N, C-alpha and C positions, 0 to 999 in steps of 0.2 A: 455698369448698367444702372438704370433708374426705375423706380416705381412711383407713380403718382396716384393719390387717392385720399380718402378721408380716414383719420385716425379712429379706429374702433375700440382699441384697448391699449393701455400702457401699463405694463406689469411693474411690480416692485423689483428693485435690484436684489438679486440673490447671490450669496457667496458660497463657494464650494471648495472643499479640501483644505489642507493645512497651508497652502501657499496663497490663499485669498483670491482665487479666480472669481471674477464677478461677471454676471450675465443679467441682461434686462430684455424683456420681450415687448415688441410692438406689433399690433395687428393693424394693417392698412387695408381698407376696402376699396377696390378699384372702381372707377366710374365707367362702365361699359355695358353692353347689352346683357351679359352674364357676369355680374360683379364677382370678383374673386376676393377672398379674405386671405391675405398673405401675411404669414408670420415672419417677422424679421428680428434677428437677434443682434443686440449690441453688447459687446464684451469689453471688459476691463475699463479703461478711461473713457471709452465711447458711451458707457451707460449714462453718464452725466449729460450727454447731448439731449436727452429726452426730458430733462427737468423743466424746460420752458414751453412744452407742448401740452395740449389738452385734447380730450376725446371730442370728436366732431370737427377738428381743425383739418383743413386741406393742406397736404404736405407733398413734397417730393423727397424721396429717400434714395440716396446713392448706395448701391449694394455690391457685394461680391458673392458669387456662388462658390460654395466650398463642398468638396466631396472627400469621403474617407472610406478606406477599406478596412474591414475588421474580420478576423478569423476567430470563430467561437471555439470553445473547448472541444467540440466534436469535429473540428477541422473544416466546417463549412465557412465559406467566404461570404460576407455580407457587405453591402455598400450603403452608405448614408449620405444624404445631401443636407446642406443647411444654407440659409440665406442670411448673410451677415451684413449689417448696416455699418457705414462709416461716416455718413453725413446726412443731415436732415435739414430741409428748408421749408419755410412756410410759403404757401401759395395764396395767402389772403391778399386780395387786391386792395382792400381798404386799410391794411395795416400801415400805420404811419412809420416812416423811416426815422430812426433815432437821430436826434439833433437837427433835423431838417424841418423848417416851418412849412406849413401847407402853402401851395401855390394858389394865388387868387384866380378867379375865372377871368377869361379874356375881356369880359365887359368892364372890368375894373381898370383897365389900362386906357389911357387917352391916345387917340390916333395921332401919328406924327406928320400928317399931311398938311398941317397949317403953319409950316416953317416959312419965315420971310427969307428973301434972297440974301439979305445982309447977315443973317444969323449963321449961315453955313461957313463963313470965312472969318472966324474969330480966333484963329490960332495965333499965338504970340510971336511967331517967327515968319 
């Protein structure tokens, strides 16, 4: 599944327990008639995916829905859901592609309709 929207909040990476479990939260606000503020958790090595993103940036987040069952000490069964992110992409149209020079506008190219008849057959064989 995917969520598209604007980054509202990027939390700090938090570490839990003795085994070093890491979690980082991202809030994405959807762009619809009734905008939703969706909390997405990134865990372990996926926490670092958020390092290159900023508040206000338009993003597409790939998610998995997770559900857990828990029985409390009184014997009551409770259910919990979480939204877990595993990929994030920028939706910025003006973001330059790394290593690619910008393409000049069409007006910068010369039309090819002024070729002579002799120019088309200059192959060496």
